[in-house]
N, C-alpha and C positions, 0 to 999 in steps of 0.2 A: 479590321482590315478593310482597305479600300477607301477610307475617308482621309482627307488631308488633315494633318495635325501640325500646327505651327508652334515652334519652340524657338523663341528669339527670332532672328531673321530667316531661319531655315524652316521650310515647309516640307514635311515628310509625308509620303503616301506609301503604305505597305500594300503591295499589289498581290502577292501570293507567297506561299511557303511550300517547300518540297523536302521530304525526307529521302536521303540517299545512303545506300550501303557502301558505296565506293565512288571514287572519282577517277577519271582517266580510263585508258584501255591498255591491254596486254602488259608490256613490261613497265609501263609508267603508272600502274594502278596505285591509288592511295586509298588506304582503309582507315576509318576513324577508330578512336579508342572506344567511343560509344556508338553514335550515329551522326552523320552529317545532316545538318539542317540548313538549307539554302533559302534565304529570304530575299525576294525581289522587291526593291524599293525604288522610288524616285525622290530626289531631293531638289527643291527649288530654293534659290536664294532671293528673298524679297528685300534684302538690304541694298545699300548703295555702293558697297565694295565687296571684294572677294572674301568669301567666308570658308573657313576650314570645316570639313565634315568629320567630327571625331569618331573614333572607334566606338562601336555600340556594344551593349551587353543584353543578355537575356536573363530573366528572373523567373524562377519556378515558384510554385505555390507556397513553398516553405521559406522563400526569401533568398535562396541560394542564387548567386549570380554567376554567369558564364561569359567569358570574354569572347569577342569576335576573333576569328583566326586571322593571323597576319599573312598567311600563305593560302592563296586561292588557286594554286596550280591544279588544272584539270576541271575547274568549274567554269562553264561557259558564261559569259557576261559578268564575270567577277568585277565588282566596282573598284577594287583595289583597297589598299589599307591606308595609305597616305593620300588624302584626296581633298580637293577644294572645289568650290563652285563660284563662278564669277557672278557679279550682280545681275539680276534678272535672267539667269540661266537655270537650266534643269539638267541634272545628271541622273541617269538610270542604270541600274545594274543589280547584282546579287551580292549579298553578304553571306559569309560562311561561318557556321558554328559547329562544334563537336560536343554534343550533349546527349544525355539519356533521352529516350523516347518519352514524350509527354507534352503537356500544354505549357506555354510560357507567356511572358509579357516582354515585349521588346522595349528597352529603356532608351528613349530618344532624348538627345541633349543638344543644346546649342554649342557654339564654339568658344564660349566665354571662359575666362579663368574660373577655377573651382569656387571662388567666393561669389561669383555672379551666375553660376550655372542654373539653367532652367531645365526641367525634366518633364516628360510626358511618357505614359506607358500605353502600349498598344497590345491588345490580346492577340496571341498567335495560338489558335486552337489546334489540338491534335487532329490531323486529318491524314489518314492513310489511303493510298490509292487514288484513283481518279473519281471525281464526283459523278454520281449517277445522273445522266441527262434526263431532263423532264421533257416529255413529248410536247410538241407545239400543237396549238389548236384546241378545240373543245374536247373534253374528256367524256367518254360514255358514262351514262348514269347506270349504276348497278340495279339490276332487276330483283325484286323480292322473291 
């Protein structure tokens, strides 16, 4: 995560991933069958024309794939399901999946027909909760 990956004219950067037990509030709460996994990405089109950004999939360690959800209701910054990026432009937002808790690989593809499809995989490690901040500045040396 965090590094740009080019697949055809599309340059994807996976920025972060967050596990969610539900989306929305009060009467509009959505609950997943498993767990929601929201993945924040940016997609840049390095081509000369508008490019479609296809629906993406997650793959677990056994090779099982999970489709991106077509409904992002309740997810802030949802990228949408039917999407495109103009030449030399970047779109940012979050994708939504309903998957069992675990580590995955995000399957990135270009917008070409299936016979010319290009694929790259990006690891999405299992991370629960907020990362532990590291203090700034020099650390004290332990005394024997």
